N, C-alpha and C positions, 0 to 999 in steps of 0.2 A: 305559575297559571290562577296558581287555585285561590290566592289572594286578591286578586288583582278586580277590580269593582268598577265597573262605569261611571262611577261620581269623581274615583280619582282622578280623568281625566281630564286635558284641560279643556272649557268651552270653547274652542275653537275648532276644534277635532268634530265637533256636536254641525258648529254653522257652518261647514264645509262639506259634512254628509250634508245634514238636509241642504244647502240651498244647490249640490248638483244634481241631487239625485230629484226635484221639485224642476229643476232645467227637463233632466233628461225625459222624464214622464211625461212632461209636459209637453213635450215635441216626436214622442211615441205613440201612434194608433193602434197600436195593436196589445192586447192585454197580455202577452205568458213575461214581457222583462218587471210591468208594475208587480200583480199576483210573488211573482222569485222573489222582490224588493221586500214584499209583505212576512216570505215567509222569512227571510234573512233576520229582519229587526224581531220577528219572533222569539229565532234563538238566542241573536246578540241577549236580548233582555232576560231572557227565560235564564242562561250560563252564567251571566256576569252583572244583573240587577238584582237590588234587594228586594223590591215587590215580588207578591207571588202570583204564583199563575193563572190565578182567577182577577187577579185583579186589570193584566199582561191584557187575560183574554178582554175582560169586560170594554178595555181600550179601546182594542179592533171591533167588538163588535158596537158600539156607538158610529165610527163611522162608515161601516156595513150597512146598515141597518138606514142610515143618510143617504147613505147614497142607492141605495137601492131601492129607496121611497122616491127620490131624485128619475133613476132614470126608468119605472115604473112609471113616472108621466108623464116623459118623454117615447116610453113605448105606447102609450092609449093613443094620446094626441098623433105619432102615422099610424098609431093604427086604427081609426076615425077617418082620419081621413085620406084613408085609401096608401097614404105613402109606400115607400117599400123600409123594411127592417132591417138594419147591420147586427144581427145578436154580440158579432164579434166586436165593435165596436161601442156597444150599450155594454159590456163585462169591461173594456180599456176605460170605463169613467166612473165603475167601480170601484178599480183597481188603483185605479187615480185617488178618489177620494180616499183611498185606504191607505195608500203611498205617502201621500200628504202629514194626513194626521198620525199614523204610526211615526215618524221621523220627529215630526213635532211631540209627539208626547213620549221619545228619547230621548229631547229636549230639554220638557220639563222636566223629566220626572230624573233629570239626572245631572242638572247643573243648578246650584241656588242667585238665590234674584239678584247677591253683593257679585257673584264669579262672570255669573253674564254681565255686567254689567262692567262690571272690572274688563273682564274678555272685546267689549264693545269701543271702548273708550280706549285698551289700549291697543288694539289690534288692527279696528278699524277706524278709529282717530273720531269716534264719538264727542261731541263737544259735551264736558264736565257737566255742566248744570242740564242737556238732553236726558244723559244717561241715568242722574239721581232722580230726576221727574218720571221717567221711566223706573226707576227702583221703588220711588215711594207709590204710586197708582199699581204695578204690581203688587208689592203686597198690601195696599190698600186692598184688594177687593176678598183676601179670608177675611178680614177686617168685618168689612162690610159684610159680609155672612150671618160675623157672631151677632154685630149690633143687631140686623135681622131678628134674626131667631128671639134678640131677647126685646125688642120688642112688637113682637108679636105671641111672646109670655105673658110682658106686661099687661098686653090689651083681652086677653085670653082672661087672663086670670080676677078681671076686674070684670067683666062679661061684655068688653064693647064691643065686642066680631061682631061683623056682618054675615049677617044668613043667608039662603036663597041660594039661587041660578046666581045673581052675580056680584052674593055676599063677597066675596076673593076680589072680584075688581076693585070692591070698595072698598076691601081692606087694604091693597097696597097704592089708594090714596090717604087714608088713613098714615099708613106705619112713613110715607115718605115725606112729611114733614118732621118729625122728625129725627130720621136716618139723617134727613139732610142738615140738621143744623149740628147732630155729634161731626157728621162730615169734614161743617164748616170749622168747627173747636180742628178737628185734629189734624186743617191741611190749616191751622192760624199759625198752635202746636209746632207745627213740623217747620213754615217758612221761618220763626223765630227761631229756632233752632239752628239751619243752616246757614244763615243770617251771623248765627253767633261762630258756627264755625270758621267762619270766612268762607265759603261758596262764593268763589266767584268776584275772587275780592282780586287774584294775583292773577297770575300769567302761568307760571309754574305749582306744584303743589307735591305732596310727600306721599305714600300708599304705608297705611301699614300692615298689611298685606297683598301680593304682589306676587303675577299667573309667568309659571315661565311653563316653556315647552321641551319636556323632557324625553327623552329617547321613549321611553313607553307608551309617550302620544303618537312620536314618527312609527311604531312599529304598526301603534292598533290602524293611523289613518294610513301606514300607507297597506298590510293588509286588505283594507277594505276598498282600496281604490282597483289594489291586484284583481280581486273577486267580482268587483265592480266589470270593468273592463273587459278582465273574461267573459262573465254573462253578455257582453256589448257583443264580443268577434263569436261567442257562440249562434245566439242564436242569431246573429246579422248572417250566419255562414249559411243559416237551413231557412234562411227567411224572415225571422220567426218577431223579425221586431224591425218596424217603418217611422222611419225620421222621418 
């Protein structure tokens, strides 16, 4: 287990875990299980992930802040309206934000776009066209960010950036045109590349890289399910879960 890393697991493991946890937490009306699952995913990432402690904690802090703001407005609305406030349920809402975000980050941080696409096509029977379109869009996000940074530097060097209170809003409209042009060019090149490779032309196709569900994947998923079932049984026995 010393050489074990989460990136070595089959993407189906993370998909199953994310779906099970999301459904379970959506039904639970108490905060104890959700906060325990957040602690579990933090421990898993700190032990078997390549991400540093600060990265993991920072990713957890964002959904906590977002959930806290959302819950604060709910509390403020009920407080001003003179309605009773269920603080336990407010903690449950924050816990749900934390669980959804933490287990989504677990999937994103440890599964590449290509492996995730292959898993969706192979195990969930996603059509090839939709799968590769999803992979293209997913890969274009960091490219667009890089292009936007270059456009911002270009405008700054030429002194074309607007200043003032609404300067940033005006600048975004200026950046949109060159960003749209580069996006169209990349999209055209990608479509030509896929057409040359015969995407969707034949009913069956071969894959350069294939996924296998190994014994290690079964062991990790089984251990997680055992822990999850144990938490549900224990918390249900003591009345700490309400499905």
